Backbone as numpy.savetxt, mean C-alpha at the origin, in Angstrom:
# Nx Ny Nz CAx CAy CAz Cx Cy Cz
3.60 -29.58 18.83 2.58 -28.11 19.11 3.71 -26.66 18.90
4.66 -26.60 19.86 5.35 -25.38 19.67 6.07 -25.27 18.26
6.28 -26.34 17.61 6.95 -26.37 16.33 5.92 -25.58 15.21
4.52 -26.18 15.08 3.92 -25.57 14.64 3.52 -23.93 14.81
3.53 -23.63 16.13 3.47 -22.28 16.25 4.64 -21.46 16.01
5.91 -22.13 15.97 7.13 -21.31 15.45 7.09 -21.03 14.29
6.63 -21.98 12.99 6.28 -21.89 11.66 5.29 -21.19 11.45
4.02 -20.90 12.30 3.13 -20.23 11.91 3.70 -18.44 12.08
4.75 -18.52 13.49 4.76 -17.00 13.51 6.05 -16.94 12.42
6.75 -17.62 12.23 7.85 -17.07 10.98 7.19 -16.78 9.94
5.79 -17.81 9.45 5.25 -17.55 8.37 4.55 -15.94 8.27
4.13 -15.66 9.69 3.20 -14.53 9.24 4.64 -13.06 9.60
5.41 -13.25 9.90 6.50 -12.54 9.97 6.89 -11.97 8.44
7.14 -13.54 7.96 7.89 -13.36 6.27 6.55 -13.03 5.51
5.18 -12.94 5.94 4.50 -12.21 4.83 4.40 -10.71 5.33
4.62 -10.10 6.37 4.73 -8.84 7.02 6.27 -8.28 6.23
6.79 -9.11 6.24 8.09 -8.23 5.64 8.20 -8.25 4.06
7.54 -9.39 3.20 7.28 -9.17 2.20 6.39 -7.71 1.47
5.22 -7.67 2.35 4.38 -6.80 2.08 4.92 -5.25 2.39
5.52 -5.22 3.41 6.24 -4.02 3.34 7.45 -3.83 2.29
8.12 -4.79 1.57 9.11 -4.52 0.76 8.09 -4.28 -0.69
7.27 -4.67 -0.88 6.52 -4.28 -1.78 5.56 -3.01 -1.88
5.50 -2.25 -1.24 4.80 -1.01 -1.33 5.57 0.07 -0.58
5.48 1.52 -1.02 5.92 2.59 -0.54 4.87 3.44 0.40
3.72 2.59 0.46 2.49 3.74 0.95 2.69 3.57 2.41
2.15 4.89 3.03 2.39 4.79 4.27 0.68 4.67 5.12
0.62 5.04 6.29 -0.64 5.11 6.86 -1.49 6.10 6.55
-0.74 7.28 6.05 -1.45 8.47 5.49 -2.04 8.19 4.32
-1.51 7.33 3.48 -1.92 7.27 2.21 -3.71 6.56 1.81
-4.43 7.78 1.06 -5.64 6.95 1.32 -6.28 6.97 -0.10
-5.87 6.53 -0.85 -6.00 6.46 -2.14 -7.45 5.99 -2.80
-8.23 7.03 -3.25 -9.31 6.61 -3.82 -9.87 6.82 -5.38
-10.42 5.76 -5.66 -10.61 5.98 -7.21 -11.55 6.76 -7.59
-11.55 7.65 -8.48 -12.63 8.92 -9.24 -12.87 8.27 -10.58
-13.77 7.27 -10.67 -14.23 6.61 -12.22 -14.65 7.85 -13.19
-15.52 8.74 -12.53 -15.83 9.49 -13.32 -14.69 10.50 -14.13
-13.57 10.77 -13.14 -12.42 11.79 -13.66 -11.34 10.80 -14.61
-11.63 9.32 -14.12 -10.76 8.44 -14.71 -9.40 8.36 -14.24
-9.29 8.58 -12.87 -8.18 8.71 -11.79 -8.24 8.40 -10.85
-6.89 8.33 -9.92 -7.02 7.93 -8.46 -6.63 9.28 -7.72
-6.70 9.46 -6.78 -6.50 10.61 -6.14 -6.31 10.33 -4.54
-5.27 10.85 -3.83 -4.90 10.47 -2.75 -5.74 11.98 -1.44
-6.35 11.28 -0.68 -7.13 12.08 0.29 -6.51 12.80 1.21
-5.22 12.18 1.29 -4.12 12.90 2.41 -3.26 14.06 1.82
-2.55 14.02 0.65 -1.79 14.98 0.16 -2.51 15.57 -1.09
-3.53 14.53 -1.66 -4.12 15.60 -3.13 -3.25 14.98 -4.27
-2.30 14.03 -4.14 -1.90 13.48 -5.52 -2.56 13.25 -6.23
-2.60 12.91 -7.74 -3.23 12.44 -8.51 -2.71 11.43 -9.48
-3.28 10.30 -9.93 -2.59 9.41 -11.08 -3.57 9.19 -12.01
-3.33 8.72 -13.43 -4.43 8.23 -13.91 -4.41 6.45 -13.73
-6.12 6.47 -14.17 -6.15 5.10 -13.55 -6.01 4.11 -14.75
-4.88 2.94 -14.35 -4.71 1.98 -14.84 -5.34 1.00 -14.38
-6.09 0.46 -13.77 -7.02 -0.70 -13.26 -6.68 -1.06 -12.11
-5.46 -0.87 -11.64 -5.03 -1.42 -10.20 -5.01 -0.29 -9.25
-5.11 -0.39 -8.07 -4.65 0.92 -7.32 -3.25 1.15 -7.19
-2.75 2.45 -6.84 -1.56 2.70 -6.57 -0.73 2.24 -5.44
0.58 1.62 -5.79 1.49 1.32 -4.67 2.47 2.05 -4.12
2.33 3.40 -4.64 3.44 4.18 -4.33 2.81 5.21 -3.54
3.62 6.16 -2.56 3.41 7.32 -1.99 3.73 8.53 -2.92
3.12 9.45 -3.03 3.44 10.32 -3.86 3.24 11.96 -3.37
3.42 11.79 -1.97 3.14 12.76 -1.30 4.81 13.66 -1.35
4.61 14.95 -2.03 5.65 15.70 -2.09 6.60 15.85 -0.89
6.17 15.93 0.70 6.76 16.37 1.78 7.82 15.06 1.68
7.15 13.90 1.52 8.31 12.48 1.76 9.08 12.42 0.51
9.11 12.98 -0.76 10.12 13.18 -1.47 9.86 11.84 -2.34
């Protein structure tokens, strides 16, 4: 049983590490799709991106650079 819990813990940590390495989004990034305008807009910083069918995975906040 302890071995199973250890494997589960390692799996969760590996998933969290993988998720962090594949995105630059922060907690403040709140992308919303505006289908009428055909773009994505960040509610936090106001950045916009054209709609590509997938949600953005990069933070475009000018303060972060």
